[in-house]
N, C-alpha and C positions, 0 to 999 in steps of 0.2 A: 451470473449472469445479468444482475442488475448495474455493475459497474460496466461489464462491456457494452449491454444496451444505452447505458447515460453517454459514455464515451463515442459511441458510432453515431448517437444523435447529435450531441454537441461538438466535436468535432470532426464533421466528414471530410474535410479536405485533409485531414491528417492518418485518413485509416491505412492508407498504405505509405506513410512515410519509413524511409529507411534510417530513422534515426529514432529516439536517442540512443539506442545501445547496436555497436556492432556485431556482439555477441547472439544476439536477439533478431532471427527475422520475422515478426508478428506483431500484432496490434501494440501499439502501447499499454493499453487496458493489460493486457495477457501479461506484459512486463510489469507493469505497477502492483498485479496480483502477486505475482512471484515475489517480490521485494517485500511486501507487507506479510505473506506466510512466512518468507526467512526470518524476518523480525520477530513476528510472533513466535518462531523455534528458537529464536535465541534468547528472548525473552524468557520461555518455559524454561529453557537450560540452566539461565542465571538466577530464576525464582523457584526455580521447582518444578517439578510434575505438579503437584498438587494447587500451585498457586492460582492457576486459571479453574482448574476443574472443581475446586472447593472453594472458589468464591462466594461471595454472599449476594452479587451482584449477575442475574441470571443470563444478564447479555455478556458477562465476560466469561461466564461457564460455556456460552453457545459459542463464543470467538476461535475462529481459524486464519484470523491476519490479523495485526495491528497496524492503525495509520500515524504515523509520529508525527505533530505539527512543532512548527517552533514560530512563535510570535516575535517579529519583528518590525523595526521603527520603517518609513521609509528612506531614510539614508541607509541605514546598514541593509536593505534590500535592494537599493540603486547600487551599493558597494559590490555586494557579493557577486 
């Protein structure tokens, strides 16, 4: 809910945008949530079911999705 509310408040003009995915007709925030949940499931499969459930960090134990970030310099960002 927080992701959807934040998106709606910050990107009001994009609420009805028909992009970024032709496969999904809905808010970008929902598409982002689905991608984050899919990435979590892939990591859980690769690392094993207990990798998150038995982790010492309570935030990781409670996670249902992952946000993967990539650090880039300006030149790399502009080239991508």
